[in-house]
C-alpha positions in Angstrom: 0.0 0.0 0.0 1.3 3.4 -0.9 1.3 6.2 1.5 0.8 9.9 0.9 3.9 12.0 0.6 3.4 14.7 3.2 5.5 17.5 4.6 7.5 15.1 6.8 8.5 13.0 3.8 9.5 16.1 1.8 11.4 17.5 4.8 13.5 14.3 4.9 14.1 14.5 1.1 15.2 18.1 1.5 17.5 17.1 4.4 19.2 14.6 2.1 19.6 17.3 -0.5 21.0 19.7 2.1 23.5 17.1 3.4 24.6 16.5 -0.2 25.0 20.2 -0.9 27.0 20.6 2.3 29.4 17.8 1.2 29.9 19.6 -2.1 30.6 22.9 -0.2 33.1 21.2 2.0 34.9 19.0 -0.6 34.6 20.5 -4.1 36.3 23.4 -5.7 33.8 23.9 -8.6 30.4 22.9 -9.8 29.6 22.8 -13.5 26.0 23.4 -14.6 24.3 23.9 -17.9 22.7 27.3 -17.4 22.0 30.2 -15.1 18.7 28.8 -13.9 20.5 25.7 -12.7 23.0 28.0 -10.8 20.1 29.9 -9.3 18.4 26.7 -8.1 21.6 25.4 -6.5 22.2 28.8 -4.8 18.6 28.6 -3.4 19.7 25.2 -2.0 22.6 27.0 -0.3 25.4 25.8 -2.5 28.4 28.1 -1.9 31.0 26.5 -4.1 32.0 28.3 -7.3 29.7 27.6 -10.2 30.5 27.9 -13.9 27.7 27.5 -16.5 28.5 25.7 -19.7 25.8 27.1 -22.0 26.4 30.7 -20.9 30.2 30.4 -21.5 29.4 30.4 -25.3 32.5 28.2 -25.8 32.8 25.0 -27.8 33.0 22.0 -25.5 36.7 21.3 -26.2 37.6 24.9 -25.2 35.4 24.9 -22.1 37.0 21.6 -21.0 40.5 23.0 -21.6 39.8 26.1 -19.6 38.4 24.1 -16.6 41.3 21.6 -16.8 43.9 24.4 -16.8 42.3 26.1 -13.8 41.2 23.0 -11.8 43.7 20.2 -12.6 44.1 18.0 -9.5 41.1 19.6 -7.8 37.6 18.2 -7.2 34.8 19.2 -9.6 31.1 18.2 -9.6 29.2 18.1 -12.9 25.5 18.8 -12.2 24.0 18.8 -15.7 20.4 17.8 -16.0 19.2 14.2 -15.6 17.4 14.0 -18.9 19.0 12.2 -21.9 20.9 15.1 -23.3 22.2 16.3 -19.9 23.3 12.8 -19.0 25.2 12.3 -22.2 26.8 15.8 -22.0 27.8 15.2 -18.3 29.4 11.9 -19.2 31.3 13.4 -22.1 32.6 16.3 -20.1 33.4 14.1 -17.1 35.6 11.8 -19.2 37.4 14.7 -20.9 38.1 16.5 -17.6 39.4 13.3 -16.0 41.7 12.7 -19.0 43.2 16.1 -18.3 43.8 15.5 -14.6 40.6 17.0 -13.0 39.1 14.9 -10.2 35.4 14.7 -11.1 33.1 13.6 -8.2 30.8 11.2 -10.0 29.2 9.9 -6.9 27.8 13.2 -5.8 26.0 13.7 -9.2 24.6 10.2 -9.0 23.3 10.7 -5.4 21.5 13.9 -6.3 20.2 12.3 -9.4 18.6 9.4 -7.5 16.8 11.8 -5.2 15.6 14.2 -7.9 14.6 11.5 -10.5 12.7 9.5 -7.8 10.6 12.7 -7.3 10.0 13.2 -11.0 12.6 16.0 -11.4 15.1 15.7 -14.3 16.2 19.3 -14.5 18.4 20.9 -11.9 16.5 24.2 -12.2 13.3 22.4 -11.0 14.8 21.6 -7.6 13.3 24.6 -5.8 9.8 23.1 -6.5 10.8 20.1 -4.5 12.4 22.1 -1.7 9.2 24.2 -1.3 7.2 21.1 -0.5 9.1 20.7 2.7 7.9 24.0 4.1 5.5 23.5 7.0 
């Protein structure tokens, strides 16, 4: 039997997201996202780590990857592209290219956030605030 998802359930989901965001704040030097709406959503979730947006950079992928690799080689980076088909493919591609150039990409953090969001029917990072608002009492 399924139970109704109430405020307590969403509070616990938001706690999981908050803990994940805190781990990113403590352990990562950079977060890569697709666009400014994704950045805004992560800031609303209290992400303090530096964010760079791929689409707004207006650079070809190879140039974007080179720039990140030059600035963040040996450091920890999280790629938080959307969890739809296109975002997943782009995240994998950029992850591999960054790792080949010496950047440590925290794959597990992306996967953990994805499990939470997709379970709640959210595939775009910019939609995360709609989930967070459900936890308000």
